[in-house]
N, C-alpha and C positions, 0 to 999 in steps of 0.2 A: 311287058313281061310275057315270056313264052316258056315253053318246056325246057329249053336249054338254060334260060335264066334260073328257073326252078332247080334244075340239076346243079348248076354252079352254086346256088345258095346252100343246097343240101351238102355239097362237098366242102364248102367253106365253113359251115356250121360244125362239121366233123373235124376239120382241121384248117384253121384260118391261115396257117403258114405254108399251106401246100404251094410249091412252085407252080408258076403259070404253065410251064411245059407239062408237068404232071396233071394239073387241073384240066388242061386241054384234052390230054390223053383219056382221062376219066370220062369226059363228056362228049368226046368226039369232035373237038375243035383243035385248031393249031394254038400254040402258045400265045401268038399275037392276038388271035380272035377272042381267046379266053381273057386275056389281060384287058382288051378293049371293052369287053362286056362288064368286067368287074369295075372298071373306071367309070363306065356309064352308070352303073347301078349306085356307085358312090356319089356321082354328080347329081343324080336325080333323087337321092335321099333313100333309095331302097336298102343300101348298105350305109348305116350311119357310122360304122367304126368297127374295129376289131378289139377284142378285150382278152384279158387273161383271167382264167378261172383257177383260183388257188386250190391246191390239193388238200388243204386242211379241212376238217369238217367245221360246221358252224360253231360259233361261240368264241371262247378265248383260245388263242393260239399264238405262235411266234409273231404272226402278222398283226395281232392286236385283238380288239373286241369287235365283233360283228354286231351291228345295231340297225334297227329299223326306227326311223323318225317320222312320225306323222306331223305335218305342218299345216296350220291354218294361217292363211295370208292376212296381214293387216289391211284394213279398209284403205282402198286407194292403191294397193300394191297390185299390179297386173300380172298375169301369168308370164307374159314376155319378160318383164322386168325381173321376176323371180328366177326364171330359168337362165337369163342372161347372167345374173349374179352368181348362180351356181357354176356356170361354165367358166367363170374366172375367179379362181381362188379357193375352190372347195374340192380339192383333190381327193379327199377322203370319201366323198360321196361317189359311189359306183353307179347308182342308177336313181332317177327321179321319175316317179309316175304320177300323172294328174289322175286323181281318183274322185269317186263320189262319196257321199256320206258327210260326216261331221268335220272332216279335214280336207284340204285341197290337194295335198301332195303326200306321197309316201316315199321316203328316201331310204335307200339301202347304203350303209356306210361302214367302213372299217376304220376304227381309231385306235390309237396306241394304248390308251389306258383311260380310267374314268376322268382324269383331269383334261385329257384331249377331247372326250365327249362333251364335257362342260363347255370347253372353249368352242367347240363346233356349234352347240346350241346357242351360245352367246352370240356368235358371229351370224348365225341365221337370223337372229332377231335384229341385230344392229346393222347388218350389211345387205341382207336379202329381203327384208320385208315380212319376216315371219312374226305373227302376233302371238301365237301359242303353239307349243310342241308337245308331243306325247312320244316318249322313247321307250322302245322294247329292246332288250338284250337277247340275242340268240344264244340258246344253251347248247343245242346240238342240231345237226341236220339229220334227214332221214336217208 
């Protein structure tokens, strides 16, 4: 990582859809050089993906219910097994963070309705190795 990589990351954070030509112009590189740096950062894990941030505020919206689920893993469930399960079939989970404290993970998810939340929690226990969950519903953002 160097100053150019940092500049590219700042630009992509502001607009992940910026064309490589424009990205290169903003940071003083050719389009090909900017693209090569982005691809390198993707392959080395510096950039793990690009995401969409919804325009609605937190809580209930047309997109569904925004929830935060704390997960305690069952004995014998490894972090690797849990994250592998999440990456295959848990599309409603936007982010998963390994945390300290009484729970192992904090998940950020958007579900359609309470029934979909119930289904998510049941699948976490059945298919991902969650022993216990604690769910919070977002009421509004700041």
